[in-house]
C-alpha atoms as one frame of an Amber mdcrd trajectory, in Angstrom:
protein
  24.647   8.298   4.857  21.989   7.936   7.539  19.442   5.137   7.710  16.592
   7.686   7.480  17.878   8.778   4.068  18.048   5.160   2.899  14.500   4.401
   4.043  13.099   7.569   2.485  14.660   6.749  -0.896  13.924   3.016  -0.986
  12.080   1.696  -4.019   8.945  -0.428  -3.870   9.410  -4.173  -4.331   6.888
  -4.130  -7.166   5.352  -1.353  -9.272   2.348   0.471  -7.887  -1.000  -0.439
  -9.450  -2.930   2.057 -11.525  -5.154   4.301  -9.379  -8.872   3.514  -9.278
 -10.720   6.603 -10.470 -14.029   5.249 -11.809 -16.868   6.178  -9.404 -18.587
   2.800  -9.892 -15.399   0.935  -8.969 -14.885   3.093  -5.869 -18.436   2.370
  -4.668 -17.733  -1.387  -4.499 -14.160  -1.210  -3.295 -13.235  -3.946  -0.806
  -9.952  -3.569   1.062  -8.188  -6.179   3.195  -5.813  -5.001   5.912  -2.845
  -7.086   7.056  -1.011  -6.118  10.234   2.771  -6.433  10.044   5.377  -6.100
  12.790   2.854  -6.729  15.538   0.429  -4.095  14.260   3.021  -1.314  13.904
   2.844  -1.462  10.113  -0.337  -2.001   8.105  -0.442  -3.430   4.589  -3.582
  -2.874   2.533  -4.717  -4.938  -0.455  -7.608  -4.384  -2.850  -9.665  -7.575
  -2.900 -10.930  -7.643  -6.470
């Protein structure tokens, strides 16, 4: 088994949130970005 296979099939640490589909909620969406691994990886968070 290669490491690429393991990474591609890894599960999330926590369940994904429900998608935001309401137009009013999308208009006021605020997103915070956190750089990880020296900026190689970016983590995004919805700031409610």
